[in-house]
ZAMARGU-4260 file (C-alpha; in steps of 0.2 Angstrom, whole numbers, plus 5000, padded with zeros to 4 digits):
<rodrens>
0) 4704/4894/4945 | 4687/4888/4940 | 4692/4892/4921 | 4706/4881/4923 | 4693/4866/4924
5) 4692/4866/4905 | 4709/4859/4905 | 4704/4843/4914 | 4703/4827/4902 | 4690/4816/4910
10) 4698/4798/4904 | 4687/4787/4913 | 4673/4784/4898 | 4687/4783/4884 | 4690/4767/4874
15) 4708/4761/4873 | 4718/4770/4859 | 4720/4788/4855 | 4711/4803/4857 | 4714/4821/4852
20) 4710/4837/4861 | 4713/4855/4857 | 4714/4871/4868 | 4717/4889/4865 | 4729/4896/4877
25) 4726/4915/4879 | 4728/4929/4892 | 4715/4923/4903 | 4724/4907/4905 | 4741/4914/4912
30) 4729/4928/4923 | 4725/4912/4933 | 4743/4910/4940 | 4750/4922/4952 | 4767/4928/4946
35) 4769/4922/4929 | 4782/4927/4918 | 4769/4926/4903 | 4755/4939/4903 | 4749/4939/4885
40) 4748/4924/4873 | 4740/4916/4858 | 4744/4898/4857 | 4735/4882/4852 | 4737/4866/4863
45) 4735/4849/4853 | 4735/4834/4866 | 4735/4817/4859 | 4730/4806/4873 | 4732/4787/4870
50) 4724/4776/4882 | 4731/4760/4888 | 4725/4748/4901 | 4740/4754/4914 | 4745/4770/4909
55) 4740/4787/4900 | 4753/4795/4886 | 4750/4812/4884 | 4759/4821/4869 | 4758/4840/4868
60) 4761/4851/4854 | 4761/4869/4859 | 4761/4882/4844 | 4759/4901/4843 | 4767/4917/4851
65) 4768/4925/4868 | 4772/4944/4871 | 4789/4945/4879 | 4801/4961/4884 | 4817/4963/4877
70) 4830/4963/4890 | 4841/4976/4878 | 4827/4989/4874 | 4813/4985/4885 | 4799/4984/4870
75) 4789/4972/4869 | 4789/4958/4855 | 4781/4942/4849 | 4791/4927/4854 | 4786/4913/4843
80) 4785/4894/4853 | 4785/4878/4846 | 4783/4866/4859 | 4783/4847/4859 | 4783/4837/4876
85) 4777/4820/4881 | 4769/4815/4899 | 4766/4798/4905 | 4751/4795/4919 | 4751/4778/4927
90) 4738/4769/4935 | 4743/4763/4952 | 4738/4761/4968 | 4756/4759/4977 | 4767/4775/4982
95) 4779/4778/4969 | 4786/4793/4977 | 4790/4810/4968 | 4793/4808/4950 | 4791/4822/4938
100) 4792/4810/4924 | 4778/4800/4929 | 4760/4805/4936 | 4753/4792/4947 | 4732/4790/4945
105) 4724/4781/4958 | 4706/4772/4956 | 4698/4786/4963 | 4705/4797/4949 | 4693/4800/4935
110) 4700/4814/4926 | 4720/4822/4924 | 4721/4841/4925 | 4735/4846/4910 | 4732/4866/4915
115) 4749/4865/4926 | 4760/4855/4913 | 4754/4868/4899 | 4758/4882/4909 | 4776/4874/4915
120) 4780/4868/4897 | 4776/4887/4890 | 4787/4895/4904 | 4801/4884/4903 | 4801/4888/4883
125) 4805/4905/4885 | 4821/4911/4881 | 4832/4914/4896 | 4838/4931/4887 | 4824/4939/4878
130) 4830/4947/4863 | 4817/4956/4849 | 4832/4956/4837 | 4834/4938/4834 | 4843/4932/4817
135) 4826/4924/4810 | 4817/4942/4815 | 4821/4956/4803 | 4816/4968/4818 | 4829/4977/4827
140) 4830/4984/4845 | 4822/5001/4847 | 4838/5012/4843 | 4831/5027/4852 | 4829/5018/4869
145) 4847/5010/4866 | 4853/5030/4865 | 4844/5033/4881 | 4852/5019/4891 | 4868/5023/4884
150) 4869/5041/4889 | 4863/5036/4907 | 4877/5022/4908 | 4889/5038/4903 | 4881/5048/4917
155) 4886/5034/4931 | 4903/5033/4924 | 4906/5051/4927 | 4900/5052/4944 | 4911/5037/4949
160) 4927/5049/4948 | 4935/5053/4964 | 4935/5071/4970 | 4955/5075/4970 | 4955/5082/4989
165) 4950/5063/4994 | 4965/5058/4984 | 4975/5069/4995 | 4968/5061/5010 | 4972/5043/5004
170) 4990/5048/5005 | 4990/5048/5025 | 4987/5030/5027
</rodrens>
């Protein structure tokens, strides 16, 4: 988790206005999270932090590719991502309750950790059904693997046919 410290932005010394930060998101970043869906990535995260008197407005632009496994042919392919998100952090001492839209920062807070936000944005942007043969991509699924899977499916159907001796026993009901 020490490597995730680089994804903390100290805001106490920043003047009012916009500030820009850029981070490279690689395999090591996702290696810090247990059970991560993403293992390999080559992403660039640009963060625009606008400091105001009562809040911070964080605009995230994350672009690049992650390595995903196709759900049809099981081969690895590069999934392009282009993410634009905004997060608001408010300075307050009163308890606001649980709210995913606004982060609450107290008077003792001097930095904001964005590693969890980046991780969440990338995982949510991954397609629900990963398929290497998209309309935008000229690459097709691995035909050899699809043929092997179809043969296995055909063998399962043959095994499901019942033995005629059991059909005779069913008549006794």
